[in-house]
C-alpha positions in Angstrom: 28.6 -20.2 9.1 31.3 -17.8 7.8 30.9 -15.2 4.9 31.8 -11.8 3.7 29.2 -9.4 2.1 29.4 -5.8 0.9 27.8 -3.4 3.3 25.5 -1.5 0.9 24.1 -4.9 -0.4 23.4 -6.3 3.0 21.9 -3.0 4.3 19.5 -2.8 1.4 18.2 -6.4 2.0 18.1 -5.9 5.8 16.0 -2.7 5.2 13.5 -4.8 3.3 13.2 -7.7 5.7 13.4 -5.8 9.1 10.4 -3.7 8.2 8.2 -6.8 8.4 9.4 -7.5 11.9 7.2 -6.0 14.6 9.0 -3.8 17.2 7.3 -5.6 20.1 7.0 -9.4 20.0 5.8 -11.8 22.7 7.5 -14.6 20.7 11.2 -13.9 20.7 12.1 -15.7 17.5 9.8 -13.3 15.6 12.1 -10.5 16.4 14.9 -12.2 14.5 16.0 -12.5 11.0 17.0 -15.9 9.6 20.4 -15.9 8.0 21.2 -18.7 5.7 24.7 -18.9 4.1 24.6 -21.1 1.0 26.6 -21.4 -2.3 24.2 -19.0 -4.0 24.9 -16.3 -1.4 23.3 -15.1 1.8 19.5 -15.6 2.2 17.6 -13.5 4.7 14.1 -14.2 5.9 11.7 -12.4 8.3 8.1 -13.0 9.3 5.4 -11.8 11.6 3.3 -15.1 11.1 1.0 -13.3 8.7 3.6 -12.2 6.2 7.1 -13.5 5.2 9.8 -11.9 3.2 12.9 -13.6 1.7 15.8 -12.0 -0.1 19.1 -13.4 -1.4 22.1 -11.3 -1.8 25.6 -12.0 -3.3 28.2 -13.0 -0.7 31.5 -14.8 -0.5 30.5 -17.8 1.5 33.4 -19.7 3.1 31.4 -21.9 5.4 27.6 -22.6 4.8 25.3 -22.5 7.8 22.2 -20.9 9.3 21.1 -19.0 12.4 18.9 -16.2 13.6 19.8 -12.8 15.1 17.8 -9.7 16.1 16.6 -8.1 12.8 16.5 -4.5 14.1 19.9 -4.8 16.0 21.7 -6.1 12.9 20.1 -3.5 10.7 21.2 -0.7 13.1 24.7 -2.1 13.1 25.1 -2.4 9.4 23.4 1.1 8.9 26.1 2.7 11.1 29.1 1.0 9.4 31.1 3.2 6.9 30.2 3.2 3.2 32.1 0.6 1.2 32.9 -1.6 4.2 33.1 -5.4 3.8 31.0 -7.1 6.5 32.2 -10.4 7.8 29.7 -12.7 9.6 30.7 -15.8 11.5 28.9 -18.0 14.0 30.3 -19.9 16.9 28.9 -20.9 20.4 25.4 -19.5 19.8 26.7 -16.1 18.8 27.2 -14.3 15.6 30.3 -12.1 15.2 29.9 -9.1 12.9 33.2 -7.6 11.9 33.9 -4.6 9.6 37.3 -2.9 9.7 38.1 -2.3 13.3 34.5 -2.6 14.5 33.4 -5.9 16.0 30.0 -7.0 17.4 28.8 -10.2 19.0 25.1 -10.9 18.8 23.0 -13.5 20.6 21.3 -16.1 18.4 18.3 -18.3 18.6 18.1 -21.8 16.9 17.2 -21.8 13.2 14.9 -24.8 13.9 12.6 -22.5 15.9 12.0 -20.0 13.0 8.5 -20.4 11.5 8.1 -20.6 7.7 4.7 -19.6 6.3 5.5 -19.2 2.6 5.3 -22.8 1.5 2.4 -24.3 -0.3 0.9 -24.4 -3.8 0.0 -21.2 -5.7 -2.2 -22.4 -8.7 -2.6 -19.0 -10.2 0.4 -17.0 -11.5 0.6 -13.9 -13.6 2.8 -10.8 -14.1 2.3 -7.1 -13.9 4.7 -4.2 -14.8 6.1 -2.7 -11.7 4.8 0.7 -12.8 1.3 -0.6 -13.2 1.3 -2.3 -9.7 2.5 1.0 -8.2 -0.3 2.9 -9.8 -2.8 0.2 -8.7 -1.7 0.6 -5.1 -1.4 4.4 -5.1 -4.9 4.9 -6.6 -6.7 2.7 -4.0 -4.8 2.2 -0.8 -5.7 5.6 0.8 -9.3 4.3 1.0 -8.4 1.2 3.0 -10.3 1.0 6.3 -8.3 1.1 9.6 -11.3 0.0 11.6 -10.3 -3.4 13.0 -13.9 -4.5 13.7 -14.6 -4.4 9.9 -11.5 -6.5 9.2 -12.7 -7.5 5.7 -12.2 -3.8 4.7 -8.6 -3.7 6.0 -7.1 -4.4 2.6 -7.4 -4.1 -1.2 -10.0 -6.4 -2.9 -8.4 -7.9 -6.0 -10.7 -9.8 -8.4 -11.6 -10.5 -12.0 -15.3 -9.7 -12.1 -17.5 -12.0 -14.2 -19.7 -10.6 -16.9 -17.2 -7.8 -17.8 -16.0 -7.8 -21.5 -13.1 -7.5 -22.1 -12.0 -9.1 -18.9 -10.4 -6.8 -16.3 -8.4 -7.1 -13.1 -10.1 -4.8 -10.6 -8.8 -3.4 -7.3 -11.2 -1.9 -4.8 -10.8 -0.3 -1.3 -13.3 1.4 0.9 -13.7 2.5 4.5 -17.5 3.1 4.2 -17.0 6.9 3.7 -15.2 6.7 0.3 -14.4 4.1 -2.3 -11.6 3.8 -4.8 -11.7 1.5 -7.8 -8.9 0.8 -10.3 -9.0 -1.6 -13.2 -6.7 -2.8 -16.0 -6.8 -5.4 -18.7 -6.8 -8.9 -17.1 -3.2 -10.2 -17.2 -2.5 -13.5 -19.0 -2.7 -16.3 -16.4 -5.2 -14.5 -14.1 -8.4 -15.8 -15.7 -9.1 -18.3 -13.0 -7.9 -16.1 -10.0 -9.9 -16.3 -6.8 -11.4 -13.2 -5.2 -8.8 -12.1 -2.6 -8.4 -9.3 0.0 -4.7 -8.3 0.3 -4.0 -6.9 3.9 -3.0 -3.3 4.4 0.5 -4.2 5.9 1.3 -6.4 2.8 0.3 -3.6 0.5 2.6 -1.2 2.4 5.6 -3.5 2.2 5.0 -4.3 -1.5 4.8 -0.5 -2.2 8.2 0.0 -0.5 9.8 -2.7 -2.6 8.4 -1.2 -5.8 10.2 2.1 -5.1 13.4 0.4 -6.1 12.2 -1.8 -8.9 11.3 -1.5 -12.6 10.5 -4.3 -14.9 7.9 -6.9 -14.1 6.5 -8.3 -10.8 5.5 -12.0 -10.6 2.3 -12.5 -8.5 1.2 -16.0 -7.4 -2.2 -16.7 -5.7 -3.9 -19.4 -3.8 -7.3 -19.0 -1.9 -5.4 -18.2 1.3 -2.1 -16.6 0.3 -0.5 -14.2 -2.2 3.2 -14.0 -3.2 5.0 -11.1 -4.9 8.4 -11.7 -6.5 10.0 -8.2 -6.8 13.6 -8.5 -8.0 15.6 -10.5 -5.4 12.8 -10.2 -2.8 9.9 -12.7 -2.4 7.1 -11.5 -0.2 4.4 -13.9 0.9 1.3 -12.9 2.8 -1.8 -14.6 4.2 -5.0 -13.1 2.8 -7.8 -11.6 4.8 -10.6 -14.2 5.3 -14.1 -13.0 4.7 -16.3 -11.6 2.0 -15.8 -8.1 0.6 -19.1 -6.2 0.3 -20.9 -5.7 -3.0 -19.3 -2.4 -3.7 -21.1 -2.0 -7.0 -24.3 -1.0 -5.2 -22.7 2.2 -3.9 -21.3 3.4 -7.3 -23.9 5.9 -8.6 -24.9 5.5 -12.3 -27.6 8.2 -12.5 -26.0 11.3 -11.0 -27.1 13.9 -13.6 -25.4 17.1 -12.2 -21.9 17.3 -13.7 -19.1 19.6 -12.3 -16.0 19.8 -14.4 -13.0 21.6 -12.8 -9.2 21.7 -12.6 -8.4 19.2 -9.8 -5.3 21.1 -8.7 -7.2 24.4 -8.4 -10.0 22.7 -6.4 -7.4 21.0 -4.1 -5.5 24.2 -3.5 -8.8 26.0 -2.7 -10.0 23.3 -0.3 -6.6 23.3 1.4 -6.7 27.1 1.8 -10.2 27.4 3.2 -9.8 24.5 5.6 -6.8 26.3 7.3 -9.3 27.7 9.8 -11.0 24.3 10.4 -10.5 22.7 13.8 -9.7 19.0 14.2 -13.4 18.3 15.0 -14.8 20.2 12.0 -13.3 19.0 8.8 -16.3 19.7 6.6 -16.0 21.9 3.5 -19.1 23.2 1.7 -19.3 23.4 -2.0 -21.9 25.8 -3.3 -22.5 25.1 -7.0 -23.8 27.7 -9.3 -23.5 28.5 -13.1 -19.8 28.1 -14.1 -18.5 28.5 -10.6 -18.2 26.7 -7.2 -17.8 28.5 -3.9 -15.9 26.7 -1.1 -16.6 27.6 2.5 -15.7 26.5 5.9 -17.2 27.6 9.2 -15.3 27.0 12.5 -17.0 27.9 15.8 -13.5 28.7 17.2 -11.8 30.4 14.4 -14.4 32.1 12.1 -15.3 31.5 8.4 -13.4 31.2 5.1 -14.6 31.1 1.5 -13.1 31.1 -2.0 -14.8 31.2 -5.4 -13.4 29.0 -8.2 -14.2 29.0 -11.9 -15.8 25.7 -13.0 -17.8 24.1 -15.9 -21.2 23.6 -14.3 -24.6 24.1 -15.9 -27.1 22.2 -13.7 -29.3 23.8 -11.0 -27.3 25.2 -8.1 -27.2 23.5 -4.7 -24.9 23.0 -1.7 -23.1 19.9 -0.7 -20.6 19.1 2.0 -17.6 16.8 2.1 -14.9 15.7 4.5 -12.1 17.9 3.3 -9.3 15.3 4.0 -11.2 12.6 2.0 -11.8 14.9 -0.9 -8.1 16.0 -0.9 -7.0 12.3 -0.9 -9.0 11.7 -4.0 -8.0 14.8 -5.8 -4.3 13.9 -5.2 -4.7 10.9 -7.4 -6.1 12.7 -10.4 -3.3 13.4 -12.9 -5.0 15.2 -15.6 -6.1 18.9 -15.8 -9.8 18.2 -15.5 -11.8 16.1 -13.0 -15.5 15.1 -13.4 -17.6 15.3 -10.3 -21.0 13.7 -10.8 -23.5 14.8 -8.2 -27.2 14.0 -7.5 -28.1 15.9 -4.3 -26.6 16.8 -0.9 -27.2 13.4 0.6 -26.3 11.0 -2.3 -22.9 9.4 -3.0 -20.8 11.5 -5.4 -18.9 9.9 -8.3 -15.4 11.4 -9.1 -13.3 10.4 -12.1 -11.1 11.9 -14.8 -13.3 10.8 -17.6 -15.6 8.0 -18.7 -12.6 5.9 -19.9 -10.4 6.5 -16.9 -8.9 3.5 -15.2 -9.8 4.8 -11.7 -13.0 6.1 -10.2 -13.9 7.3 -6.7 -17.1 7.5 -4.7 -17.3 10.0 -1.8 -20.2 10.2 0.7 -21.3 13.7 1.5 -21.4 15.3 5.0 -24.1 17.4 6.5 -22.9 21.0 6.7 
């Protein structure tokens, strides 16, 4: 293997693939990136056995070949090379030599044959989404993904095309049992027969990083066990979470008859201010609703009390309700308009939060006892 590649091009691709590689691995080959020099350029591949990413970059390939080297080491080397450098890679005697200007590094390799490939297989369902839409779908839901490993089926975003909904929609749902986020959009062409899938949290995070640098469209391919995203020159394939996502529709309230309308930014700023005195153990904020106003209050045994009154549109009977302030702030951060609707029933019932009846996203938040 012998080739020359521009430093910025190589660094960008290595940044994508090395983030999939776990820092600690009991299987040495999983710490490595597969480098394949071929006429089309340099192909880089990394995997953690649950997810695989492949990216091809332009390179001047003199001698085709393939090997594997430490992903994080190669990334650190290329990151520290000067801007504009031309990076030469060559392989001999189980070592890869990296040369740029006067700098020269020799890296240990492991055989290409030992490198596992998980991205093969048939993907019967394929469709496309605009990168901007996929970004919005992820941002509006992923904050509600559970991190509780025992409830592994909640450790991702549930993607499905629910039956009985007309017109058909693609729906994304995430929940940790305390809050729920749901986002929907018109069903893309080609997704009509898609299976119900749960996309893992790590895959979602890696896709979101790739979307930061991409506009245009993203190709998505699905099988019952895997999902593949093609984002520019990068192809990310991930295993799906096995298991059944719970029937989330049962927790979305439909009869909450107390409606609070308020500026989400004003509410978020007020919650943030009054929780300044809250200790780590006490994150509850109490909302006291009265005619055309809401009073926020926090009581901390260690630090004292705080309260703030905010103007609001509220005409139902007054009552008090408590929420986890961090969960409430996470939801309010996703509201883009200048008004949010908070549909309440009582101090113990799930609360529905959305921008309006026709909004693409809705949120459910369980109250806390305060």
